[in-house]
C-alpha positions in Angstrom: 36.2 -82.7 -56.7 35.7 -86.3 -55.8 37.5 -85.8 -52.5 35.3 -82.7 -51.7 32.2 -84.6 -52.8 33.2 -87.5 -50.4 34.2 -85.1 -47.7 30.6 -83.4 -47.9 28.8 -86.5 -47.9 30.7 -87.6 -44.8 29.8 -84.2 -43.0 26.2 -84.8 -43.9 26.2 -88.3 -42.4 28.0 -87.0 -39.2 25.3 -84.2 -38.9 22.6 -86.7 -39.4 24.0 -89.1 -36.9 24.2 -86.3 -34.4 20.6 -85.2 -34.9 19.4 -88.8 -34.5 21.3 -89.2 -31.3 20.0 -86.0 -30.0 16.4 -87.0 -30.7 17.0 -90.4 -29.0 18.5 -89.0 -25.9 16.5 -85.9 -25.3 14.1 -85.9 -22.6 10.4 -86.5 -23.8 7.5 -84.9 -22.1 5.6 -87.1 -19.9 1.8 -88.3 -20.6 0.4 -85.8 -18.3 2.6 -83.0 -19.7 1.5 -83.8 -23.2 -2.3 -83.9 -22.2 -1.7 -80.7 -20.4 -0.4 -79.2 -23.7 -3.3 -80.5 -25.5 -5.6 -79.1 -23.0 -4.2 -75.5 -23.6 -4.7 -75.9 -27.4 -8.5 -75.2 -26.5 -7.6 -71.6 -25.8 -6.7 -71.1 -29.6 -9.1 -73.7 -30.9 -12.1 -74.0 -28.6 -13.8 -77.4 -29.0 -17.0 -75.6 -29.8 -15.3 -74.1 -33.0 -15.2 -77.6 -34.5 -19.0 -77.4 -34.9 -18.8 -74.6 -37.4 -19.2 -75.2 -41.2 -19.1 -72.8 -43.7 -18.0 -73.5 -47.4 -14.9 -71.6 -48.4 -15.4 -69.3 -51.4 -14.7 -70.6 -54.8 -15.3 -74.3 -53.8 -17.5 -75.8 -56.9 -18.3 -79.5 -56.4 -19.1 -80.2 -59.8 -16.0 -78.4 -61.1 -13.8 -80.6 -58.7 -15.4 -83.7 -59.7 -15.0 -82.9 -63.4 -11.3 -82.1 -62.8 -10.8 -85.6 -61.2 -12.5 -87.0 -64.2 -9.6 -85.8 -66.6 -7.1 -88.2 -65.1 -9.4 -91.2 -65.3 -10.3 -93.8 -68.0 -12.9 -91.7 -70.0 -15.2 -94.7 -70.6 -15.6 -95.4 -66.8 -16.2 -92.0 -65.7 -19.9 -92.0 -66.5 -20.0 -95.2 -64.2 -18.7 -93.3 -61.4 -21.1 -90.3 -61.8 -23.9 -92.9 -62.0 -23.0 -94.4 -58.9 -22.7 -91.1 -57.0 -26.0 -90.0 -58.2 -27.8 -92.9 -56.6 -28.1 -91.2 -53.2 -26.6 -88.4 -51.1 -24.6 -91.0 -49.2 -23.2 -92.5 -52.4 -22.3 -88.8 -53.6 -20.5 -88.2 -50.1 -18.5 -91.5 -50.7 -17.3 -90.4 -54.0 -16.7 -86.6 -53.1 -13.7 -86.8 -50.9 -12.0 -84.2 -52.9 -14.9 -81.7 -52.2 -14.8 -82.3 -48.6 -11.1 -81.9 -48.4 -11.7 -78.4 -50.1 -14.4 -77.7 -47.6 -12.4 -78.5 -44.6 -9.1 -76.7 -45.7 -10.1 -73.3 -44.0 -11.5 -75.0 -40.9 -10.0 -74.5 -37.5 -7.4 -77.4 -36.6 -5.2 -77.9 -33.4 -2.1 -78.4 -35.6 -1.9 -82.0 -34.3 -0.9 -84.2 -37.1 -1.5 -88.0 -37.6 -1.5 -90.2 -40.6 -4.8 -89.4 -41.9 -7.0 -91.7 -43.8 -8.3 -88.6 -46.0 -11.4 -90.6 -47.0 -13.0 -91.4 -43.7 -16.4 -92.6 -44.0 -18.6 -95.2 -42.4 -18.3 -97.6 -45.5 -14.5 -97.7 -45.3 -14.2 -100.0 -42.5 -14.4 -103.7 -42.4 -12.9 -106.9 -41.3 -9.8 -108.6 -42.7 -7.5 -111.4 -42.0 -4.1 -110.3 -40.3 -0.9 -111.9 -41.1 -1.6 -114.3 -38.1 -4.8 -115.4 -39.8 -7.0 -113.6 -37.2 -9.9 -111.5 -38.3 -9.6 -107.8 -37.3 -11.8 -104.8 -37.7 -10.3 -101.6 -39.0 -10.1 -99.1 -41.5 -9.9 -100.6 -45.0 -9.3 -98.0 -47.7 -6.2 -96.0 -47.9 -6.2 -94.4 -51.3 -6.2 -91.0 -49.9 -4.0 -91.3 -46.7 -1.2 -89.0 -45.9 0.0 -86.9 -42.7 -2.8 -84.4 -42.1 -5.0 -83.0 -39.4 -6.8 -85.6 -37.2 -9.8 -83.4 -37.2 -10.4 -83.8 -41.0 -10.9 -87.7 -40.3 -13.2 -87.4 -37.7 -15.3 -84.7 -38.9 -15.7 -86.7 -42.4 -16.7 -89.8 -40.3 -19.3 -87.8 -38.3 -20.9 -86.3 -41.4 -21.0 -89.8 -43.1 -22.8 -91.3 -40.0 -25.5 -88.6 -40.3 -26.0 -89.0 -44.1 -26.0 -92.9 -43.9 -28.4 -93.0 -41.0 -30.6 -90.7 -42.9 -30.1 -93.0 -45.8 -31.2 -96.1 -43.7 -34.6 -94.1 -42.7 -33.2 -92.7 -39.4 -34.8 -89.7 -38.1 -33.1 -86.7 -36.5 -32.8 -88.4 -33.2 -31.3 -91.4 -34.7 -28.9 -89.5 -36.8 -27.6 -87.5 -34.1 -27.1 -90.8 -32.0 -25.0 -92.2 -34.6 -22.8 -89.2 -34.9 -22.5 -89.0 -30.9 -21.6 -92.8 -30.6 -18.7 -92.2 -33.2 -17.6 -89.2 -31.6 -17.8 -90.3 -28.0 -16.1 -93.5 -28.8 -13.2 -91.8 -30.6 -12.7 -89.5 -27.6 -12.9 -92.3 -24.9 -10.6 -94.7 -26.9 -8.1 -91.9 -27.5 -7.8 -91.3 -23.7 -7.2 -95.0 -23.1 -4.6 -95.2 -25.8 -2.9 -92.0 -24.2 -2.1 -94.1 -21.1 -0.9 -97.0 -23.1 2.8 -97.7 -23.9 3.9 -97.2 -27.6 4.6 -100.8 -28.5 1.1 -101.8 -26.6 -0.7 -99.4 -29.0 1.4 -100.6 -32.0 0.5 -104.1 -31.4 -3.2 -103.4 -30.5 -6.1 -104.6 -32.8 -9.9 -104.8 -32.6 -9.9 -108.7 -33.3 -13.2 -110.8 -33.6 -13.2 -111.6 -29.9 -12.9 -108.0 -28.6 -15.4 -107.0 -31.4 -18.1 -109.3 -30.1 -17.6 -108.6 -26.5 -18.3 -104.8 -27.0 -21.6 -105.6 -28.8 -25.1 -105.9 -27.5 -26.8 -109.2 -27.6 -29.1 -108.3 -30.5 -26.2 -106.9 -32.6 -23.8 -109.8 -31.8 -25.5 -112.3 -33.8 -25.3 -110.0 -37.0 -21.7 -109.4 -36.4 -21.1 -113.2 -36.0 -22.7 -113.7 -39.3 -20.5 -111.1 -40.8 -17.4 -112.6 -39.5 -18.5 -116.2 -40.6 -19.0 -114.7 -44.2 -15.8 -113.2 -44.2 -14.0 -116.3 -43.3 -15.4 -118.0 -46.5 -14.4 -115.0 -48.7 -10.8 -116.5 -49.8 -9.0 -117.0 -53.1 -11.1 -120.4 -53.6 -14.4 -118.5 -53.3 -13.2 -115.8 -55.8 -12.0 -118.5 -58.3 -15.4 -120.0 -58.3 -17.1 -116.6 -58.4 -14.8 -114.9 -61.1 -13.5 -117.5 -63.3 -14.7 -120.1 -65.8 -12.8 -123.0 -67.2 -11.7 -122.4 -70.8 -9.5 -125.4 -72.3 -9.2 -126.8 -69.0 -7.6 -123.6 -67.6 -9.2 -121.0 -65.3 -9.9 -117.6 -67.1 -11.3 -114.5 -65.4 -15.1 -114.1 -66.8 -15.8 -110.7 -68.4 -18.8 -108.6 -67.2 -18.8 -105.4 -69.5 -17.8 -102.8 -68.6 -17.0 -103.9 -65.0 -14.5 -106.7 -65.9 -12.9 -106.5 -69.2 -10.0 -108.4 -70.8 -7.9 -106.1 -72.7 -4.8 -106.7 -75.1 -3.1 -103.3 -74.5 -2.6 -100.9 -71.7 -3.9 -97.4 -72.2 -0.4 -96.5 -73.0 -0.5 -99.0 -76.0 1.9 -101.7 -74.3 0.8 -105.4 -74.7 -0.7 -106.6 -71.5 1.7 -109.4 -71.0 4.6 -107.4 -71.5 3.5 -104.4 -69.4 2.5 -106.9 -66.5 6.0 -108.3 -66.4 7.8 -105.0 -66.2 5.3 -104.0 -63.6 5.7 -107.1 -61.4 9.7 -106.5 -61.4 9.1 -103.1 -59.8 6.5 -104.4 -57.4 8.7 -107.4 -56.2 11.3 -104.9 -55.3 8.6 -103.4 -52.7 8.4 -106.6 -50.9 10.7 -108.2 -48.2 13.0 -110.8 -49.5 10.8 -113.7 -48.1 7.7 -112.5 -49.5 9.3 -112.1 -53.1 10.4 -115.7 -52.8 6.9 -116.8 -51.8 5.2 -114.9 -54.7 7.9 -116.2 -57.1 6.5 -119.7 -56.8 3.2 -118.7 -58.3 2.6 -118.2 -62.1 0.2 -115.8 -63.9 -2.7 -117.3 -65.6 -4.9 -114.4 -66.5 -5.4 -110.6 -66.2 -8.4 -108.3 -66.7 -9.4 -104.6 -66.0 -12.0 -104.2 -63.0 -14.2 -101.4 -61.8 -13.9 -100.8 -58.1 -15.8 -98.8 -55.4 -17.6 -95.4 -56.0 -14.9 -92.8 -55.6 -12.2 -94.9 -57.3 -14.3 -95.7 -60.5 -12.2 -94.6 -63.6 -8.7 -95.2 -62.1 -6.7 -98.0 -63.5 -7.3 -101.4 -61.8 -6.1 -104.7 -62.7 -7.0 -108.1 -61.3 -4.3 -111.0 -61.8 -5.2 -114.6 -61.5 -2.3 -116.7 -60.4 -1.8 -120.4 -59.6 0.4 -122.1 -56.9 0.7 -125.9 -56.4 -2.2 -126.7 -58.6 -5.7 -125.5 -59.7 -6.8 -125.9 -56.0 -4.1 -123.2 -55.1 -5.4 -119.8 -56.6 -4.2 -116.6 -55.8 -5.7 -113.0 -56.9 -3.7 -109.9 -56.8 -5.4 -106.3 -57.3 -3.2 -103.7 -58.9 -4.8 -100.4 -58.4 -3.7 -97.1 -59.6 -2.7 -94.4 -56.9 -3.4 -90.9 -57.6 -2.1 -88.0 -55.5 -4.2 -87.7 -52.1 -7.1 -85.3 -52.1 -5.4 -83.8 -49.0 -2.2 -82.9 -50.8 -3.5 -79.7 -52.2 -4.2 -78.3 -48.7 -1.6 -80.0 -46.6 2.1 -79.6 -46.9 4.4 -82.8 -46.4 6.5 -83.0 -43.4 10.2 -82.4 -43.8 11.1 -81.6 -47.4 7.3 -81.0 -48.3 8.0 -82.7 -51.7 5.7 -85.5 -50.8 6.3 -89.2 -51.9 8.2 -90.4 -54.7 5.6 -92.9 -55.7 1.9 -92.6 -54.8 1.6 -96.2 -54.5 4.3 -96.1 -51.8 2.2 -93.3 -50.1 -0.8 -95.6 -49.8 1.3 -98.7 -48.8 3.3 -96.8 -46.1 0.1 -95.2 -44.7 -1.6 -98.3 -44.5 1.1 -100.2 -42.7 1.4 -97.3 -40.4 -2.1 -97.1 -39.2 -4.1 -100.4 -40.0 -2.0 -102.6 -37.7 -2.0 -105.9 -39.7 -1.9 -105.4 -43.3 -1.8 -107.6 -46.2 1.6 -109.6 -46.3 1.6 -108.7 -50.3 1.0 -105.1 -50.0 3.6 -103.2 -52.2 3.7 -100.8 -54.9 5.2 -100.2 -58.4 5.2 -98.1 -61.4 4.0 -98.7 -65.1 4.3 -96.0 -68.2 4.5 -93.3 -65.5 1.6 -94.4 -63.6 1.8 -95.4 -59.9 0.1 -98.2 -58.5 -0.2 -100.2 -55.3 -0.8 -103.9 -55.0 -2.8 -106.1 -52.5 -4.6 -109.3 -52.4 -8.0 -109.2 -54.2 -9.7 -110.9 -51.3 -8.6 -112.4 -48.3 -11.1 -112.9 -45.6 -12.4 -109.5 -46.0 -16.0 -108.2 -45.3 -17.9 -105.2 -44.4 -21.4 -104.1 -43.2 -24.1 -103.6 -45.9 -25.6 -100.1 -45.5 -28.9 -101.0 -47.1 -32.4 -100.0 -46.0 -34.1 -103.1 -44.4 -30.8 -104.8 -43.8 -29.4 -102.4 -41.3 -31.6 -100.6 -38.5 -30.8 -97.2 -37.2 -30.2 -98.4 -33.8 -27.8 -101.1 -34.9 -26.2 -98.6 -37.3 -25.3 -96.4 -34.1 -23.5 -99.2 -32.5 -21.5 -99.8 -35.7 -20.6 -96.0 -35.5 -19.2 -96.7 -32.1 -17.1 -99.3 -33.8 -15.8 -97.1 -36.3 -14.8 -94.3 -33.7 -12.9 -96.9 -31.9 -11.0 -98.0 -35.0 -10.3 -94.4 -36.1 -8.8 -93.5 -32.6 -6.6 -96.6 -32.9 -5.2 -95.6 -36.2 -4.6 -92.1 -35.2 -2.9 -93.2 -31.9 -0.5 -95.4 -33.7 0.4 -92.3 -35.8 0.1 -89.4 -33.8 0.2 -88.3 -30.3 -2.6 -89.7 -28.5 -1.9 -87.9 -25.1 -2.0 -84.4 -26.7 -5.2 -85.2 -28.7 -6.7 -86.8 -25.5 -5.9 -83.6 -23.6 -7.5 -81.6 -26.2 -10.7 -83.7 -26.4 -11.1 -83.8 -22.6 -13.6 -85.9 -20.5 -16.8 -83.9 -21.1 -19.0 -84.2 -24.1 -18.1 -80.8 -25.4 -16.3 -82.4 -28.2 -19.3 -84.8 -29.1 -21.8 -81.9 -29.1 -19.6 -80.0 -31.5 -19.2 -83.0 -34.0 -23.2 -83.6 -33.8 -23.8 -79.9 -34.9 -21.0 -80.1 -37.5 -22.3 -83.4 -39.0 -25.8 -82.0 -39.3 -24.4 -78.9 -41.2 -22.3 -80.9 -43.6 -25.0 -83.5 -44.3 -27.2 -80.5 -45.4 -24.4 -79.3 -47.7 -24.0 -82.7 -48.9 -27.8 -83.1 -49.9 -27.5 -79.7 -51.8 -24.4 -80.9 -53.5 -26.1 -84.1 -54.7 -29.0 -82.0 -56.1 -26.6 -79.7 -58.0 -24.8 -82.7 -59.4 -28.1 -84.3 -60.3 -29.0 -81.0 -62.1 -25.6 -81.0 -63.9 -26.4 -84.5 -65.1 -29.7 -83.6 -66.4 -28.5 -80.6 -68.3 -25.6 -82.7 -69.9 -22.9 -81.0 -68.2 -22.1 -84.3 -66.5 -22.2 -87.6 -68.5 -23.8 -90.4 -66.7 -24.0 -94.2 -67.6 -27.2 -96.0 -67.7 -25.8 -98.7 -65.7 -24.0 -97.8 -62.3 
């Protein structure tokens, strides 16, 4: 029996080796051929069809959000609801699961990328690369998994429309914001189609390139944002989030948003749980990064409320110390639930999906962000999947508030978002086929403008429906968002 198993394993290895050999030696279509294939897809999925939005039967926004709440910390769910009620844009940010259900029946080209899954204008920002350079890119990957590229750009377009209205933009300004994002995505994808694979892989939107593309009146605001991000380091977090207690730094509690607890939700003492979790997390890091992290010691840990859509998921902040008190380090341990895309998009290959949802987030981020956090990793505790990153490492983003961002400046920002999304999709998908489908004309841009307007109307209706559910008591809402 043992010999048969060994023989079977050997046969499987040989078959796999032959498949890999064939894949590496087979002729690949040229860029021109792939662009031509992409162009032919328009016959099956005309670009104008992307403008259409009609909610599929059975999609209940309130029901979807309440179903999500069942897996979250009950005491924090009302906080999430309160944040989503603040505006239609806040509702859109927190309702990625609703939009995934809405898009499930929409036409697609069947061209897959590593999709963000929650692509909206507030999910971009600047962060420090491993080389300590500031780059602009997508900064939220909780919902990432392989999926249709159209879903990401449609959600981005809808968010541009809704956010612009939130900023006080009129119809013309809202359409301009969407058009800037769509045209930038289309034009950048065409450029990436003509670049080599490694050239695309190493490409980033660094601070110098970022400023070069901006108009003079927006460049100064972007420079200020970059300067602010450079100051957002671990020492700044230490000053903001901690206080000295018996000559040792401790995280300051801010109920209910930052809370120190003695036991996990599964009843395990936090110190014991953290030790077990860090052991599984370290296994996900490269050896040299395990060594570096092992030189720090844990000082304190607390639960933290994060984001809008993520509120209620389990999230921990860990304060660590290196050489001395002037060498702090903060890790964020965040729960990873199945992607909102998973009910509608089968996984490639076996179709079984990831063994760990934290691993799904990390692999997706490494694939499409370009220069991710060197301490990005994953682990599991009490049957719950988590991913880990530095809490703050020269990170920053635009403040989408009335009076702070004008509609014209916002439209230019949307152009950057379209560029960053195109780069992410080019790293993980076939840029030439997508570019061939998009074409040179504004047909795609026009379709996205119409789709965004239609979905923005739906978002406003959903927001009002959610508010009515809150007034009736069907949705519990905290007094402080």
